[in-house]
C-alpha positions in Angstrom: 7.3 -8.4 -3.3 7.3 -6.5 -6.6 9.7 -6.1 -9.5 7.5 -4.2 -12.1 5.1 -1.3 -12.0 2.3 -3.6 -12.9 3.0 -5.8 -9.8 3.4 -2.7 -7.6 0.0 -1.3 -8.6 -1.7 -4.7 -8.3 -0.4 -5.1 -4.7 -1.6 -1.6 -3.8 -5.0 -2.3 -5.2 -5.3 -5.8 -3.6 -4.4 -4.4 -0.2 -6.3 -1.2 -0.7 -3.3 0.9 0.3 -1.1 3.6 -1.2 2.0 2.7 -3.2 4.1 4.1 -0.4 2.7 1.5 2.0 3.8 -1.3 -0.3 7.3 0.1 -0.4 7.4 0.5 3.4 6.3 -3.1 3.8 9.0 -4.2 1.4 11.7 -2.2 3.2 10.6 -3.8 6.5 10.8 -7.3 5.1 14.1 -6.8 3.3 16.0 -5.0 6.0 14.2 -6.9 8.9 13.5 -3.6 10.6 10.5 -2.1 12.3 8.2 0.4 10.7 9.6 3.0 13.1 13.2 2.2 12.1 12.3 2.4 8.4 10.6 5.8 8.9 13.6 7.0 10.9 16.0 6.1 8.1 13.9 8.0 5.6 13.5 10.9 7.9 17.3 11.4 7.8 17.2 11.5 4.0 14.4 14.1 4.1 16.3 16.2 6.6 19.4 16.2 4.3 17.2 17.3 1.4 15.6 20.0 3.4 19.0 21.3 4.5 20.3 21.3 0.9 17.3 23.3 -0.3 17.7 25.8 2.5 21.4 26.1 1.9 20.9 26.7 -1.8 18.5 29.6 -1.2 21.2 31.3 0.8 23.4 31.2 -2.3 26.1 28.8 -3.2 28.8 28.6 -6.0 30.8 25.7 -7.2 34.6 25.8 -7.2 34.8 26.0 -11.0 32.3 28.9 -11.0 30.2 27.1 -13.7 27.2 26.9 -11.5 25.6 28.7 -8.5 23.2 31.5 -7.6 20.5 30.6 -10.0 18.2 29.2 -7.4 18.3 32.5 -5.6 18.0 34.4 -8.9 14.8 32.5 -9.7 13.3 33.0 -6.3 13.8 36.8 -6.7 12.1 36.6 -10.1 9.1 34.8 -8.6 8.8 37.4 -5.9 9.0 40.4 -8.2 7.2 39.4 -11.3 3.9 38.0 -12.6 5.6 34.9 -13.9 4.5 33.0 -17.0 5.0 29.5 -15.6 3.4 30.2 -12.2 5.0 30.3 -8.7 4.6 26.6 -7.8 6.3 25.3 -11.0 9.1 27.9 -10.7 9.5 27.2 -7.0 10.1 23.6 -7.9 12.6 24.6 -10.6 14.4 26.8 -8.2 14.7 24.2 -5.5 15.7 21.5 -8.0 18.5 23.6 -9.4 19.4 24.7 -5.9 19.9 21.2 -4.7 22.2 20.5 -7.6 24.1 23.7 -7.0 24.8 22.5 -3.5 26.0 19.2 -4.9 28.3 21.0 -7.3 29.6 23.1 -4.4 30.6 19.9 -2.6 27.6 20.1 -0.2 25.7 17.1 1.2 22.7 15.9 -0.9 20.7 12.7 -1.3 21.2 10.9 -4.6 17.7 10.4 -6.0 18.5 8.3 -7.8 22.0 9.8 -8.6 23.9 12.9 -7.5 23.5 14.5 -11.0 19.7 14.1 -10.7 19.4 14.8 -7.0 17.4 18.0 -7.3 14.3 16.8 -9.0 12.7 14.8 -6.2 13.3 17.3 -3.4 12.7 20.3 -5.6 9.2 19.1 -6.5 8.5 17.9 -2.9 9.3 21.2 -1.2 7.4 23.2 -3.9 4.3 21.0 -3.7 4.6 21.1 0.1 3.6 24.8 0.0 0.5 23.9 -2.0 -0.7 20.8 -0.3 0.5 21.4 3.3 1.4 17.7 3.9 2.3 16.2 7.3 5.8 15.0 7.9 4.6 11.5 7.4 3.1 12.3 4.0 6.4 13.9 3.0 8.2 10.7 4.0 5.6 8.7 2.0 6.4 10.9 -1.0 10.0 9.6 -0.8 8.9 6.0 -0.3 6.7 6.2 -3.4 9.6 7.8 -5.4 11.9 5.1 -4.1 9.5 2.3 -5.2 9.5 3.5 -8.8 13.2 4.2 -8.7 13.9 0.7 -7.5 11.8 -0.7 -10.4 13.8 1.3 -12.9 17.1 0.3 -11.4 16.1 -3.4 -11.4 14.9 -3.4 -15.0 17.0 -0.8 -16.8 19.6 1.6 -15.3 19.7 4.9 -13.3 23.3 6.0 -14.3 24.2 8.3 -17.1 27.3 6.2 -17.8 25.0 3.2 -18.5 22.0 4.8 -20.2 22.4 8.6 -20.7 20.6 11.3 -18.8 17.3 9.7 -19.6 18.3 7.2 -16.9 19.2 10.0 -14.4 17.0 13.1 -14.7 14.5 11.0 -16.7 14.1 8.5 -13.9 14.1 11.2 -11.2 11.4 13.2 -12.9 9.2 10.1 -13.4 9.8 9.1 -9.7 8.8 12.6 -8.5 5.7 12.7 -10.8 4.4 9.4 -9.4 4.9 10.7 -5.8 3.2 14.0 -6.5 0.1 12.2 -7.7 -0.1 10.1 -4.5 0.4 13.2 -2.3 -2.3 15.0 -4.2 -4.8 12.1 -3.6 -4.5 10.3 -6.9 -4.8 6.6 -7.4 -2.0 4.1 -7.8 -2.9 3.8 -11.5 -2.6 7.6 -11.9 0.8 7.5 -10.3 1.9 4.9 -12.9 0.5 7.0 -15.7 2.3 10.2 -14.5 5.5 8.2 -14.2 5.1 6.9 -17.8 4.2 10.3 -19.2 7.3 11.9 -17.7 9.7 9.2 -18.7 8.3 9.0 -22.2 9.2 12.7 -22.6 12.8 12.2 -21.5 13.6 9.2 -23.7 16.8 9.6 -25.6 18.2 12.3 -23.4 22.0 12.1 -23.5 24.5 12.6 -20.7 27.1 15.1 -22.0 28.7 16.9 -19.0 30.9 19.8 -19.9 34.4 19.2 -18.8 33.2 15.9 -17.3 31.7 17.7 -14.4 28.1 17.3 -13.0 27.3 21.0 -13.5 26.6 21.9 -17.1 24.0 21.0 -18.3 23.0 18.8 -15.3 21.8 21.6 -13.0 19.3 23.0 -15.5 18.3 19.5 -16.6 17.0 19.0 -13.1 14.9 22.1 -13.7 13.4 20.4 -16.8 12.8 17.2 -14.9 11.0 19.0 -12.1 8.8 20.9 -14.5 7.8 17.8 -16.4 7.1 15.9 -13.2 4.5 18.5 -12.1 2.9 18.8 -15.5 2.7 15.1 -15.9 1.2 14.7 -12.5 -1.5 17.2 -13.3 -2.2 15.4 -16.6 -2.6 12.1 -14.8 -4.8 13.6 -12.1 -7.0 15.0 -14.9 -7.6 11.5 -16.1 -5.1 11.5 -19.0 -3.5 8.1 -19.5 -0.2 7.0 -21.0 -1.0 4.7 -24.0 2.3 2.9 -23.4 2.3 1.1 -20.0 5.0 2.3 -17.5 6.9 -1.0 -17.6 7.1 -0.9 -21.4 8.4 2.7 -21.2 11.2 1.5 -18.9 12.0 -1.3 -21.4 12.2 1.3 -24.2 14.5 3.4 -22.1 16.8 0.4 -21.5 17.0 -0.4 -25.2 17.6 3.2 -26.2 20.4 3.5 -23.6 22.0 0.3 -24.9 22.2 1.8 -28.4 23.6 5.2 -27.3 27.3 5.7 -28.3 29.7 6.0 -25.4 30.4 9.6 -26.3 26.9 10.5 -25.1 27.1 8.5 -21.9 28.9 10.6 -19.3 32.3 10.5 -21.0 32.3 14.3 -21.7 33.3 13.5 -25.3 30.1 14.4 -27.2 27.0 16.5 -27.2 27.2 19.8 -25.3 30.6 18.8 -24.0 32.0 18.8 -27.5 30.7 22.3 -28.5 33.2 25.1 -29.0 32.2 26.6 -25.7 32.2 23.2 -23.9 35.7 22.6 -25.1 36.8 26.1 -24.1 35.4 25.7 -20.6 37.2 22.3 -20.2 40.5 24.0 -21.2 39.9 26.9 -18.9 39.2 24.6 -15.9 41.7 21.9 -16.5 44.3 23.5 -18.8 46.5 20.9 -20.4 45.6 18.1 -18.0 
């Protein structure tokens, strides 16, 4: 039914429906399943996300000891301080990091669109939930909208760090979340597209440089950045601010940038932060002479 953001927006406007509805229809057609079955499948994903967030707020730690506990630490900071960023934004950051802490601790998460970027979509969802008080269906539609934009990125560029750097992982995740936030907040399909583009533009060129080759450092905290940017971009779009570069062209730019990135900056753990003195020290500490 659609392959580009432009086509997605046109379909939503022609049918006078939300973006999530177009994605639901496409899933029904492609999988030859009923609306109830499609919603049930997505509900399972939402439950996994919810359980990951809840687990993270109880405190988890990875086997390596590189990550864990920061989601809890940030929640305590929110409770005890007059924060600079505000409680909603920091709640999203906490839950985004927390989901990735669960991933690093070998817990169950939903790849959205990848394991390394799995915190951004649920982190923003469960933070915005406290503000907008959505129904379960609206939360599921949030995921369908995220999925629609993620599918477009996957079909026209890439969503893996090995292929295009972290711009393709956390960049895509943040952009997906931003578009979904706009819809949940009552924005138009065009505003969702602008939020998506604004977020992704600000993540262009982000490299994938995991320390010791593990999806922990800097990945967990990059989800924090992706979640923050998603919320800010959503607010900008809802205020009427537009991206001068259309979303599809931003995706194309990301693809070309990723193609020119050296392999050392695409999930190999050979460059960037992985190749700093501390990065090399941590790799030696964890793996020794392996």
